[in-house]
N, C-alpha and C positions, 0 to 999 in steps of 0.2 A: 563454140568452136575457136571463137576469135584469139584464146590464150596458146589452143594447140598451132595456129598461125605462128602467133609471136615466138612460140618456140621455135618452132621448124625456120623461121626465118633467122633466128637467134645463134642456133647449132649451123647451118648454112651459112652466116657468118664467121662465126670460130673455125668451120671447117678451110675457106678462103685466108683468114688471118693464119693460119695454123703452115695454110701452103707456101703463102706471102712470106713470111719469118724462113720458114726453111730454106726460100731459093737465097736468101740474102746471107744466112749461116754457109750454104754451101758457097757462095759466092766468094764471100770474104776469107772462107777455108782456104779454096784455091789458092787464093790472092797472098794468104801465110804460108803457104807451101813455096810456092814461087819465091818468094823470100828467104828461103835456107831453112826454115821450121820444119819438124818430127811433124809427122799427121795429127798425130794426138794433142801435141803441144797448141798446132795450130786452130785444133777444132776448138780446144777447149778459149785460146786465145778469140776464139770467134762469136761461143757465146757468154764469153762475160761481156764485149764489148756489145749485142745487144741486149743484153741480162736476162736473158734464158728466156727460150720461148712461153715459160710459164707465168714468167715474171708478166713479160711483154701482153701478154692471152689478159690476167689478171689487171692491169694497168688499164688495156682499153676497157674489162668491163666497167672497172672502180670510174671511168669516163663518162662512161653511158651513165652510169646510176649519176652521178653526180651533176649531169644532164637533167636527168627524168628530175632529182629532185630541184632543182633550181628552176626548171619547167613548170615544174607544180606550184610552187610557191610564188612566181613570175603570177599564174592566175589568178590565185589566189589575190594576190593584191591586185591586181587589174578590175576582179570582179567586188572586191571591196570599194575599189574608186569607183565603177559604176556605176555598183548598188547606193553610194553617198550622194551622185549626182539627179538620183531621182529618190531622193527621200519618202516623195508622196507615197508613187508606187512601192517602195519597200515596206512602207510601214503597214498601206494596207494589206499587201501577199503575205507579211511576217503575221501581221495579227489577224487576218481570217485563218493561216494557216494555225496557231496560237489555240482559234477554239476550237477547229475540229480537232487537233492532236489531245488538247487537255481535256474534250468531253468524252472524250475515247479510255486516256491514262485512267480518270477520275472512275468510269465506270470498268473499267479493265479491273484496276485496284481491286472493286466488291465481288465483282466473278471469280479472279485468283482467291481472293479469299474464303470465298464460300463456297465455289464449284470446284475447281481448280487444284490449291495447295490442299496436302494428304493432313488427314488429323493430325493431332500433338501427341500422339503416342504411342509407341514401339511398337510396329509390323500392325498397326492401324486397319490394311488391307484386310487382315484376318476378323477383325470383330467384329458378331454378326448381331442385328437387333430379331429377337422370337420374341412369336405374338400368335392369336390363333384368328381365325374369318371362319363368318357363318352368314349363307347368303340371307337367312331369315332374322340376321342382324343389320340387314343395312351391309356398305358395302365397306366399312372402318376397318380397320384393326383394333382386335378385342385382346388386354392385360390376360394372362394365364390367372388359374387359381392356383393356389397354395397346393393340393393334393395333383393338379395336373404337372403344375412345376417342379414336383418331387419325383412324380413319374418319369418325365424326361429325366431328370438331374441320373435317378437313377440306372434306365435304362438305354439311356440313347452310346455311340459308338465315336459322334467324331469329329466330337470337341474334347479342346483338354482340359475343360473346365465351363461351367454355365454358372450367373450370378441374379439374384432381383436386382435390381435397382428402385426401389420404392420411394414414393416424399410422401413424408413426414412434418409436422412441426411440433415444435416444442417449447414454453417457455426457461432461458436461461435469466436465474436470478441469483441472489446473492455475490456478485459480480458489477456492484450498479445499480441502475436502473434496470428495471426487469426490461428483456425483449425478446421479442419472439424471431426464433431463426427456422431459416427452411433446413431440414435434415431428409438423407437418406438412407434408408434401408436395403443394406447389402446381403448378399453373402460375406462368408469367409475368406474365400479366393479372390473377391472382387479384385482388389488391388494387383496382388499378382496378377489376374488375367490382365488387366489394363498394363502388366507391366511397369507397376510402378512402387517404387520404394519410397515409406517414409520418410522427411526431410530428419525428422527426431522420433525416436522411440521406436518401435515394433508396428508390424501388420496384425491385421487379426488373425487368431488361431484356432482353429479346427471344434475345439474345448469353447468360443468365446458365442459361437453360433448355435446355442440350441437353445431349448426351452427352460428356463430355471436358471440361466449362465448368469454368472455375474453382469453387471449393466458394464459396457466400457464402451469411450466414444474414440475417434481418429477427428481432429480440430483442420479443419480449414487451414490455409498460411495465413489468410487476409485477418479470420477470424483471431487468432491467433496473436498478433500484432495489434491488434484497434480492441480489443476487447483484454488484453491478459500480455499486455509490451511486449512481445514476443522472450516474456518469460523461461529461461529454458529450462528451467527445474519444474515446467507442465507437467512433464512425465512422471503420473504416480498420483500425479492432485486428484481430489477429485471437487467436480464441477455439480452443480444441482442445477437438474435439466427436466420439469416440471415436477416439482419438490421430491425426486430420487436422485439418490447418487449414481453419477457416471462418473469410471477411474479413466482417464485421456492416458490412454497407451500407445500417442503418435498421432502426430502432425506431418499434414500433410505439405507436398514440395508449394512451392507458390504460382507454379504456373499450372496446377493439378487444382480445377476445379469441376469435374466432371459430375453428374451431367446437366453444368449450368448453358452444355450446349442447346438442350431443350428446352433455355427457358426457365428452368429451376436456379436459384441462386441458394446455392448448397453453401451452407455454416459448417457443417458438420457429420461425419460418419458413423451409424450404428449398426450394431449387425441386426438380422432381423429375423432369425427364428425367435430371439427371444420378446419379440411382440406379439407371439402367437399364441394361439391356446390348442389344446386338445380340440375343439370344436373345429374350431376354422379350419384346420391344416387338414378336415373330413368334408369341408362346403365345396363343390364343386361347382357350386355356381356362379361363387364370388372373385370375380374376375379383375381383378386389381393390381394386379402384378407384373410390371414391366421386366421380360428377360434378356441376358447379354450372353453372348459365349463366344468364346476363339476358338477356331478351328483347327484342328489339330494339322501336322505338315504331312502335306500329300493329300489332305482332302477337300474337296472343293465343297460350292455349296447348295448343287444340283444334289448331292451325295449326302449333305446333311440333310437336307429338306423333305427327304427321300425317308432318311430314318423317323427324324421328328416323326413325319406323316405317318409312319408306320408303328411307332405309339399310338398317335392320336386314335388310329381305327383299333389298338386293343382297346385303350380308355372308350371311345364308345359301345364298343361290345359289351361291356361289364356295366355301365352307367345306365340313367336311369335316360326313356324317354328326351329329354330336352335337350340331353348332353350330342345328339344326333344332329351332322350336318359340321361339326367341328373338323376345320382343319390347320394344319399350320404354317405362317408366312414369316420369311424368313429374309431378312435385307440386310445387304452389306451396312453398318452398323451409318456410314457417310452419306448412302442415300437416304438411311432414314432421315436423321437429322437435317440435311438440306429442305428433304420431299421435295413438293410440286413448284419449290422456287426456281428451280433450274430454269423452268420453260421460260419466264420471264425476265429473269437476267440476261439470258442467252438474248432475248428479243431487246429489251435495253443496247445492250452493247453492238447489237446488226444496229440500231437505228442508230448510236454514235456514229457506225459507221459510214455511214451512207451520210450522217454530216459532215463527214472525213470528206469523202468522193467529194462532196457540192461544193466545199471550199477548194480540194483539189483543183475541179473546174475550172472555179472562182478565179484563180490564181493561175492556171494555163491559160484562158480566156487574157488574162490582162500579159502574161508572157508572150504570147502571141502577138497582139495586137505589139507590143512594147517590141520584138523582133522585126514586124512589117515594118517599122520606124527605123528600125537600124540595120535596115536595108543596103542602106550605102555603106557604113560602115563592115558591112560583112565583105563586101563587093572590095572595096579598099582593102581590105585587108587579105581578102583572096586576092586581089592583083597583084600586092606582093609577095605572093609566093605561100603563103601560110593556107596549109591543105585542111581538106575539109573534115579529116577526125581531131585536128587540133581546134580549128574551130567550134566543133561539140562539143569537145573536152571544158572548152573555155564556157559556152552556156552550162551544160550541167555541176561546173565548180558555180558559179553564180546561184543555179537552183538549189545544191546542197548547201549552201552556205545561208537563202533562204529559209528552209528546211529546218534545218538546228538551231534555229533563231528562232525560227518558229517552234520547234521543239521546247526548248530552253523557257520560252514564254509558256508556252501551252502546259509544261512543268509546274512551272508558280501558279496559272489557273487551276489544275489539279488539286494541287494541294489546297487551294481555297474551295474550292466546287467540292471536292471529299469533304473536307470539313461541315459544308454547309449541307449539302446530301446527309452526311451520318445526322446532323440535327434534327432532321424530318423522318427521317427512317423509323419504321415501327420494331419495335422493342421484339417483338415476334423472328425479325429477321436472324435467321441463324448463323452462328458464328460471329456476330455486330459487332463483338470484343477485339476480332481479331483485322475487322479490314483498317489496313495503310499503306501509305506508298512505301513499298517494300523494293529492295531491287532486282527483283524478277519486273514488279512496275515500269520500272526505269528503264529493263532493258528493253521493256513493251515502247516507252514513247521514242526512246532511239530509233528501232525497227521502223515504227510507226513514221518518224522523219524520214526515212532512208526512202522510202516508199513512195511517199508522200514527194519525196525530189525526183524519182524515177515516175510518179504520175502526170507528173505537169510541166519535166523537164525533158524528159526525152524525147515529145514528137517536135518541140523547135531545136535542139541539139539534131536530131537526127534533119529536119529542114536545112539547117544548116549544113551540115555535112555534102547536102543533095546542092547547094545553093551554085546558081549560075549567075557569074558576076555582071554574065554580057545582055541575058536579059532584064539585070535591073539597071542595066545603062539604057536598053532600049524605054524604056517605063520610063525613065524620064523626061525622055524624049517624047513621048507620048504620050499626056498624060490622060487623053480620054481614051484610053484604054488599058484598062485591068492588065497586067500582068499576071504569069500563069502564078505564081508565087504570092501574090497578093488574092487572087481566086483561090486558089485553094485555104490559105491564110485564114478567109473571110467564111468558106465553106468549115474547117475543121472548130473556128469557134462556135459557129452558127450550131453546127453539132454537139458541141459540151453542153451549150443553151439547151437546145433539147433534151437534155440528158437530166439535168438541174429539176429542169421540171416534174420528169418523168418519177424521178426520185421523191424532191419534194410531197411529188402527190402520196406517195405511198405511204411516209411518212405521216403528212396531215392524216388518211383515209384513218389511221392505226390508233394516231391520237385521239380524233373523235370518232374512234368506236371506244377507247378504252373511257371517255370523256361518257358518252352519254351512258354506257353499262354503268358506269359510277353515280350516277346520277338517278340513273331507277335503282340500284342497290341502294342507297341511303336515301331513296323514300319510299320501301319498305316499309312496313307498317311493323314495328318489332313486338307486337303483342303487349303493350304496357307504355307507363307513362316515366319517360325517363326526367319530365324536365322538374328541379328543386327535390333529388330522390340521391340521397348520400346512405353507403354502404360501410357497417364496423362487421368486420371477423372476426369470430370470438372462440377460442378453442379452451374449455375448462380442464386445466389440471385433472386427471382422472384420482391421484391421490385426497387431494385436497377436497375434489366433489363424486365421491364413491357410487354416487345413490342418487338415483334417477329423482330420487326428491329434492336433493340440494341443488341439483342442478335447474330444476324446475324453480326452485326457490330464487338462484339467483336472476335466473333471468327474467322472471318475473317482477322481482324489485328494477331492476333493468329498464324493463316497459314501463312500469308504474311513473317512476320519477323524471324519463326522459318526455313522458307525454305530459308532463306539466311543466316542460319548459317553454319559456316564451317564445314566438315563433315556430311552434312543430303544430305541423296541423294531424298528423297520423304518424304514428310507431306498430312494426311489426318483425315479426321472425320468420327467417326461409334458411332453407339447411344451402340450397345451391342457389345461386342466383344467375338470370339468363344470362348469355354471351359467356360463361364461365365452365367449365365441364362437368357436368351433375353424373348422381351415380345411374347406373343401368341394373336392370332388375329383371327376370325372370316372373313374369306374372300370368297369371289361369283365370280366367274368365268363364262364367257360365249364364250363360242367356237360355234358363232352363231347358237347357241340352246338355251334353257332356262337353266336361273340364275337356278348355284346348289353352295348350301356353303360350306364350309369345316372349316378345320385349319389350319394357315399357322403362322410360326415365322414373325414378322413384324422388321423391324431395317432400321433405318434411319440412313444414310451417304455422305461425298461429293465426289465430281467427282475422288477427286484421291483416295481416301481408295481401292480397288480391286487394285492398281496398286500397291500403298505402301505395303497389305497385302501379295500379292503374289496368288490372286485371281484368276485364266486365266478366259478373255472372251470368253465362246464358238461360240456364233453367236450374232447378232448386236453390237450396241452401247455404250457405257455406259455414267454416267450422263456429262453434259457439262455444259458449259457457258448457253444453250438459254434454260434451264432446271428451269426457272424462276416463282416466284407465280402466272403471270396473262399469264404464256404459259398453252400448254395443259399438264394435270398432268399426268406423267410416272411411270413407275415402272421395273423392273428387277427382274426378278427370276431366283433361279436356277436350277440345271439338277434334283434335287427330286420334286421340285412343276410342272415342265412340266409332269415328269413320270405319278406324282400321278393327272392332272389335264387337260391335254392335250396329253394322253398316244396314240395318232391315229390324228394328227393337228398340223402343225406348230402354235405353241404361240405367235410369232408375229406378232405384229398387232393385236391381240385378247387383251379384256377386264379384268380387273381384276378390283372387287368391292371391298375397305376395310372397314370395318364394325368399327372399332376402330379409335380416333384419327390422322391425320385428313380425315375425310369420304371425297370422291371420288372414281370416275370410271377412272382407270389408265389404259393408256395405255402402253401395254409388248412394252419396245424397246430395250433389249437384257437380256441374259441367261452368267449365270458363274455356273463356277464349285461350288461343294456340298465342303460344310465344316461342320467341325463333329462339331458342337455345344455347345453338351453334353457329350464331350470328345469321345475318338478314341471309345470305345466298343457299343457305340449308333448310330445307323447306322444314317446319317445325313436325319433331316427335310425339308419339306416343306417350303423356306422360298421366302421372297416379298421385296425385297430394293426399300426405295423410295427417292429422292434426300432431301438433307438436306434443301435446297435452296425455295423447295417448300412445307416443313413439318417442321419448326425450332423447334430446343427445346434448354430447358435449361440445358439440361444433356443432354454433349456429350463427348467422348473421342478423344484425338489425337493421331494418330499415326504417329510414326516416325520413318523412317530405315535410318540406318545411315550407314556412309561406315568404321568404327570402332567398338569401344565398346560403344552399346548401352546408359552405361552408364555415357558417358562421356557427353553428351549434357544436361541432369538435371538441372545442377547451371545455364546453357545457359536461359535453359525452365522458371526457377524460376524466373531469372531475370526480364524477358520478359511479365511474368504474373504479376509480382508486376509494371514496370511500364504501363501499363494495366489497372491494379485495386490493390492498396495497401491491400485493403481488401478480395481480391480472396484467396481461399486458395483452393490446390490440394487435389482432394479426393484421389487418388490410383495411384501411379506409378509401375507398374509391365511389365518387359520385358515378349515378348509370347512367350521366349523359358522356364521363371519357369512359368509360364503359363500352357502351355502344360506338363511342369515336373507334376504340382500339378496333372493336372490331371489322371494321373498315378502312383497319390502318396501311396495310397492304396495298388494297385495291388504289389507294389516294396516292400512293408514296408511286406506283408504278404509271399512274395517267398521270403524277406530276411530270413525272422524268420523262416520259412519251410527250407529255406536252412543251419540255422546253429544248427539246432535240426539235420537235416536229416546226416549231414559232422560230428557233433556229435556219433552219434551212429552208421556211418560207425567208425568213430576210436573206440570206445568201442569196436566195433560187430570183428575189426581186434585184436584189442588185449586179447578180448576172444577167439579167436578161435588158437592163438599164446600161449598163456595160456592154451586153452587144450590139443593141442599138445606136448607142452612143456614136461608137467603133463607126458602125456601117455609115451613121449619117456622116462622118469625120472623111470617111472615106470617100463619099459620094459628095462634097462641096460639091464640087466642081459640076458633076452633071444636075446638082439641085439649081445651080447657079442655070445652067443653060437652057435647063426646064420652065425655071420661070423668064427666063428672058424674051423664050418664044411664045409666052403667053402662059403657061400656068398657071394658078390660081392658091393659095396659099391654101386652099382647105384640102384642094387636090393633092398635096405634096403631104401633107396631113396625113390624109389618108393613106396614102403609099406607103410611110416609114410606119401606122399604126396598124397597116397591114401586113406588112414585111414581119415583125414584132407578133403580132397573134396568130401567124399562119405558126412561126416553131412554137408558142404557148398552146395552139391546138396540136399540134403533132405530141409533145412533149405532155398534154394530160392524154392524148388516147392511150400512149403506151403507156402512161405513170397507171389508170383505170388499170388496163391490162395486168401488170405489175401487182398492183394493190389487189388483184383479185387471185393470184397466187404465192400475195405473202401475209394480207391477212388471214388466212384461216388457221397459219399457228396461233396467232391470238385465241384460238376456239375454246378453250380452257379457260382463257381469264376472263371471257364473257359472262353478264347476267343476263340473262332473258333478252341477246341480241345475237341475231346470224352476224357474222363476218366479211355476209356480202351483199348487208341492208343499203338498201339503192337511195336509201336518202340522202343516207353517210356521204358514198359516194358522191351522187348530185349538189351535196353542199359544200362537199370539199372542191369538188371540181369547177365551183361557180365564183368559189371564194379566191381560188389560183387563178382563174381567167381575171377575175378583177385586179388584183395585183398583178397580173403581169400588164394589164388594160394602164395601170397606175404607171408601172415602169416605163413604157413605151412612150404615154404622154408628152414625160417631161422631152423627150432628147426629139419626139416629134415637135413640139413646142418650136423647139432651139430650130428646128428646118426651117418652121414655118418663117422666121424671121431671118434667112439665109438675104443678101445682099447680092444683086444677079453681079454686080460690078467690081465686084468684092473676091467673089466665085472665081470670075472669069482671070482672076488676077491669081486664085489659088493653085496651092503646088502642092 
């Protein structure tokens, strides 16, 4: 309301000025008439003499404005002189603020890119991700099957379009070295649905998206530049993908590579329907098609959900029993892309905010201590006529200069810090490529600087506005009795120190819980031995290897030659590696009773796969050379499968029926240990393994266990592949240790950042506690000298100072424990096998903080012990 009062005072002043000018004009007009002028001429001359009322008023206003600008510049110049006079104080304050502002700016740039900034598509808020759910299949989302997608597409009324977005991989040949590319199989409406037009050529047509249609492709802009030299004549050219000709009909814009936001490095798009056959279009249990849609104008997500779920109910009425329990799951596309990282990022931003608060508290302590030293200066300025508001404005100007200097330095720290964060950030972090210091982030940094100035500068300015110069003079005459301003300043400093310790404990508790959770996570036995194991992923071209016998021959030849390499201990084949998404399938079991259907993960493996991966055989036998296509179909299951399907009976010699290709009733011949297929944080799912010889597959992974470094066999394996088939590319090469490490990359990233902020807070809190006690000792030097002159021992002084500091620390720790109990519950979703109120963690953090506070108190206490009573009695 202060600006209203200023406006009222300005209006009142204008009225007074008007009245005064009118008086002088009327008086001059009367004098002119008395001199013989006619009334009109007399008034005109009077107005001309005074320049007109409005001119004079404007001139007066200009004078006031000029005075304000000059006064402001004077404040700035004086503030710069005062800050230059205390370089140590200025440097510490600016660097302290820079650390807090830099940490917040760096983390906010991640939060802004991942959570706040909209997706880079037109009307991206109307895009929806569609999937299915079934309580019997767990809590996760399930992709749609081809017939389910077709039912959605034909029967829905709330979307302007639906499109599948399915992953595929193809080998590009005939244009340099063979390269394996990530492909997105999409519907013809995909690009128009996303609101994107190709940079070159055309979009897909409805006629492109049907079984038997000519093969066409749209290239990613980066692939067009890297592989084809940005040739504008690429449209209409036929390129070779998996030994099949595809006509290039378009090139996507450079900024568009969706669904790379989901972690897919997409290089080209093809119509999805030509990849299907009549059988797959009727396979209701084949759930592998993610779906995206755009809501019609005026339609809400709730209406769309009701629409799709009505279709789901109709499907259930006309389908087999195993489809019962399915429902549709609809999420805004941005929410689906971001996933569950939002909680962690907001927590990190809050942690960085706490660090800034601690930094501001430290600077506020410095400013308050300095303002006590400057009491004589303030008293003299008040005695010379400076108003309280004038002094407050001067101190606020100093605070603003320090804050913006800290903000500018903090932005530089944020640039470096962000590069470091991104270097260790997991590749699974959504929208990773969009993270940078944007204009919005810079505006946030400026806002933080202004807020910091307000936080640490308002209290000293308020004290200056209320300062009584007479009390300061009385304080000079009575040094044994601290003045009221000094006492209030000391109390404020102590309160800030308590707040610092409390906030630091909250951060330390959160970081310790995350670290303890991470240690438990990485100690989980993954179910296999990753050391010295490397994997080579292959996808054989169905045109060069159309028959199962040819696929078997290629992999048999590969295995035989790799096993003969020097340094290779074991080699085997597997369809889906641990820590990667594997195929889920409906299976039916018959333990001597009626058949019952449930979900399990299905993997195809070779005879030596379990030994190579270090997966233990619990019971029964592994696959062997007798398990051939003409022999009895067999299967091996894991312990989770046994617990789920055969809790009270022996599963060996029981039958299991797979509903996904290849369909068969299989005899269970062995039981192996559980493997954490989706990472150590999730329970091992029921899993069924079938032999590669009975179910050959064109997409398999070669796993090799070596005696030395697993990377040493890469050149030799590449040479073997080139000899077997010069056009065959290796999809992916990865060590199992790196794959296991990636499964815990996000928890390690969050723990690392939270640990940095907690340690930074601990350092600032230690410095703040030291500063408070050192300031207290300096203020009480005279008192300490008198105590020692009267017989107090050095140990008594030491205990007195430490007792004062530890009292503040104890209050801060008590408040911090209460705050941590309230705040750490937000970490619940990020913790693994540990409660957010773990008492051992809280006790350890409190002890650490108490020890740090004790050390911070001991240093100034030692200085107090060495006070010379004779010197102290002369201290002012």
